[in-house]
Phi, psi and omega in degrees: 000142177225137177248129175253131177254125182266122175242130180094169184273141178246112177240182185305319183294332183256007183300314183297319178295322177299311181295322181295340180286349181266142177258099183278346182277336182289124179287117181233151175282331183199146175239129177245131176243116179261105182272352177051230182263009184285161172263116184242130179298129180301321180300323179294316178296322179294319178296321177298316181297321180292318183282334186286135179259350179263155173303144187232139177234136176257131179244143178086008181275123180284167185300323179296319179290325176298316178297320179295317177300315179299324184281319189249345181292150183248354179290165179288113184287345180282341182220148168094322185232133175230083178292135179232137178275129178231000000 
């Protein structure tokens, strides 16, 4: 299991650097992304979910962002990602 803590805002211009910080080759049982109080582009989280082969949990995602992820994300919602509002 690996936990990534997001510090700072993630917008469209910084999405590629954000994605590059993840190690998709490392075999993990679970990936946790703690977005805390940051503003994170939904598209960036969706790209991480698509590339990630381990189950993924989002921490610190408020209810509004969970609804937005459900509405606009393109990854398979049945597997891989479990956004949780905290």
